[in-house]
C-alpha positions in Angstrom: -6.6 -36.0 23.1 -7.2 -34.4 20.1 -4.1 -33.6 18.0 -3.6 -29.6 17.2 -4.4 -28.1 14.0 -2.0 -26.7 11.6 -1.5 -23.2 10.1 -0.4 -22.9 6.6 1.3 -19.4 5.6 -0.3 -19.3 1.8 1.7 -16.8 -0.4 -0.1 -14.9 -2.8 1.3 -13.5 -6.1 3.0 -9.9 -5.9 1.9 -9.3 -9.5 -1.5 -9.3 -10.6 -2.6 -12.7 -12.0 1.1 -14.5 -11.8 0.0 -17.7 -10.2 2.9 -19.2 -12.0 5.1 -17.6 -9.4 3.8 -19.9 -6.7 4.8 -23.3 -5.9 3.1 -26.6 -6.9 2.8 -27.4 -3.1 1.0 -23.9 -2.1 -1.5 -24.6 -4.6 -2.2 -28.2 -3.8 -2.5 -27.4 -0.2 -5.2 -25.3 -0.6 -8.0 -27.7 -1.3 -7.4 -29.1 2.0 -7.9 -26.0 3.9 -11.6 -25.0 5.0 -10.7 -22.2 7.3 -9.0 -19.0 6.7 -7.5 -15.5 8.0 -7.4 -13.0 5.0 -7.0 -9.3 4.8 -10.0 -9.2 2.5 -12.5 -12.0 2.2 -13.7 -11.1 -1.5 -10.3 -10.9 -3.1 -9.1 -14.3 -0.8 -12.4 -16.1 -2.3 -11.2 -14.9 -6.1 -7.9 -16.0 -5.3 -8.7 -19.4 -4.2 -11.2 -20.0 -6.9 -8.5 -19.3 -9.6 -6.0 -21.4 -8.1 -8.5 -24.4 -7.8 -11.7 -24.1 -9.7 -13.3 -27.0 -8.0 -13.3 -25.3 -4.7 -16.7 -24.8 -3.3 -16.4 -21.4 -1.7 -19.6 -21.5 0.4 -17.8 -24.4 2.4 -15.3 -22.3 3.6 -15.0 -20.3 6.4 -13.2 -16.8 6.7 -12.0 -14.5 9.4 -11.0 -11.1 8.4 -7.7 -9.7 9.9 -8.7 -6.2 10.9 -6.4 -3.1 9.9 -6.4 -1.5 13.3 -7.4 -4.3 15.7 -5.6 -7.2 14.3 -6.7 -11.1 13.9 -9.3 -12.7 16.2 -6.9 -14.6 17.9 -9.6 -16.5 19.9 -10.9 -18.2 16.7 -7.6 -19.4 16.0 -7.3 -21.0 19.0 -10.4 -22.6 18.8 -9.9 -23.8 15.3 -6.4 -25.1 15.9 -7.6 -26.8 18.9 -10.1 -28.6 17.2 -7.5 -29.8 15.0 -8.3 -28.0 11.7 -6.1 -26.6 9.0 -6.0 -23.3 9.2 -4.5 -20.9 6.1 -3.5 -17.3 6.5 -3.3 -15.2 3.2 -2.1 -11.5 2.9 -3.2 -9.6 -0.2 0.1 -10.2 -2.0 3.3 -11.9 -1.0 4.4 -14.0 2.1 2.4 -13.7 5.3 4.2 -12.4 8.3 7.1 -10.6 6.0 5.6 -7.2 5.7 2.5 -8.4 5.9 0.0 -9.5 8.6 0.5 -12.9 9.8 2.9 -12.8 12.4 0.4 -12.4 15.4 -1.2 -15.4 14.3 1.8 -17.3 13.9 2.9 -16.4 17.6 -0.4 -17.9 18.9 0.2 -21.2 16.8 3.6 -21.4 18.4 2.4 -20.9 21.9 -0.1 -23.7 21.5 2.6 -26.2 19.9 0.4 -26.2 16.8 2.3 -27.2 13.6 3.1 -24.1 11.2 4.0 -24.7 7.7 5.2 -21.9 5.4 4.5 -22.5 1.9 6.8 -21.1 -1.2 6.1 -18.5 -3.0 7.2 -15.0 -4.0 8.5 -12.4 -1.6 9.5 -8.9 -2.8 12.0 -7.9 -0.3 13.9 -11.2 -0.8 13.7 -10.9 -4.9 14.6 -7.2 -4.9 17.6 -8.1 -2.7 18.8 -10.8 -4.9 18.3 -8.9 -8.2 20.3 -5.6 -6.5 23.6 -6.4 -6.4 24.0 -5.1 -2.9 25.0 -7.1 0.2 22.9 -10.0 0.6 25.0 -11.2 3.6 23.9 -8.0 5.8 20.4 -6.5 5.4 17.7 -4.8 7.4 14.2 -4.1 6.3 12.9 -0.5 7.7 9.4 -0.7 6.2 8.0 2.8 6.0 9.9 6.0 6.6 8.4 9.0 8.6 6.0 11.0 6.6 6.9 14.4 7.7 9.9 16.3 7.7 12.6 16.7 9.3 12.0 13.2 10.4 12.1 11.8 7.3 15.3 13.2 6.0 16.9 12.5 9.2 15.9 8.9 9.2 17.5 8.6 5.5 20.8 10.1 6.7 21.2 8.0 9.9 20.4 4.8 7.9 22.7 5.7 5.2 25.7 6.3 7.8 24.3 2.8 9.5 24.8 1.1 6.0 28.2 2.5 5.7 29.3 1.6 8.9 28.1 -1.9 8.9 28.2 -2.5 4.9 24.1 -3.5 5.8 21.6 -2.9 2.8 18.8 -0.9 4.0 15.3 -1.6 2.5 12.1 0.3 2.4 8.7 0.2 1.0 6.3 3.1 0.0 2.8 3.9 -0.6 2.9 3.4 -4.8 1.7 7.0 -5.2 4.8 8.5 -3.2 7.2 6.3 -4.9 8.6 9.4 -6.7 8.4 11.6 -3.8 10.6 9.1 -1.9 13.1 8.9 -4.7 13.4 12.6 -4.3 14.1 12.3 -0.9 17.0 9.8 -1.7 18.6 11.9 -4.4 18.3 15.0 -1.7 19.9 13.2 1.5 22.1 10.7 0.3 25.8 11.1 -0.8 26.7 10.6 -4.2 28.5 7.4 -4.1 25.7 5.9 -2.3 24.0 2.9 -4.5 20.2 2.7 -4.8 18.1 0.2 -6.2 14.6 0.6 -7.5 12.9 -2.7 -7.7 9.2 -2.1 -8.9 6.4 -4.8 -10.2 8.6 -7.3 -9.4 7.5 -10.9 -11.4 5.3 -8.7 -13.7 6.3 -8.7 -17.6 7.0 -4.8 -16.7 8.9 -5.3 -13.7 11.8 -2.7 -13.2 14.9 -3.6 -11.5 17.9 -1.2 -11.6 20.9 -0.3 -9.3 22.9 3.1 -9.9 24.6 5.4 -7.8 23.2 8.4 -6.4 24.8 10.6 -8.5 23.8 8.7 -11.9 20.2 8.7 -10.8 20.4 12.4 -10.5 21.4 12.6 -14.1 18.8 10.1 -15.5 15.9 10.2 -13.1 12.9 7.9 -13.7 9.3 8.9 -13.4 8.0 5.7 -11.2 4.6 4.7 -11.8 2.1 4.0 -9.1 3.1 0.5 -8.6 4.3 -1.5 -5.7 8.1 -0.9 -5.4 11.2 -2.0 -3.0 14.2 0.9 -2.4 17.3 -0.6 -1.4 20.4 1.4 -0.4 24.0 0.7 0.4 26.2 3.4 1.1 
């Protein structure tokens, strides 16, 4: 009986061009993989050629993860049943953590296939490490509601949860809304609540600062339109 294939979760640099943030194992695993699930085939091909110039791109097969329909899990089942090594790549960071991939991993697990997470940067964990906030208890909330009053209500609710549980709350936002989200935290949170802004992590111009809301109000930064993680502890 043919042994089930292996699903590799391949991290991608979270700051452009920072291949040095990937583990050697992640880079060395790439030449062995010929079948990929990716968010964008064009950028995936460019990344693979960057880390392993000897790769013959035309020998690879790609299945794009649709933003609305998700991944083609039937193709995954076929590849794994054929004993193939399959890679999963998002556009940045680690697949399955605030990025596509969990659905594919769940299928692989249900098939009793091997799942191998490779080491690389994750903006949520790196931001938490550098924040000085509670790293023993934390919750990633993803995106807040866009419209009011739901947005403000959610911020106040999570601030109360943070105070009660001593739990760090993590958020992300579309880069062009970074300044809007900062304004919403300043408007809705108590002066003593601590807020960390971690932007463009691992890049030469990374910005990671933790201050009380009262102090952010005194010296409010203008955030660039770059990926950011916001962390709050009441």
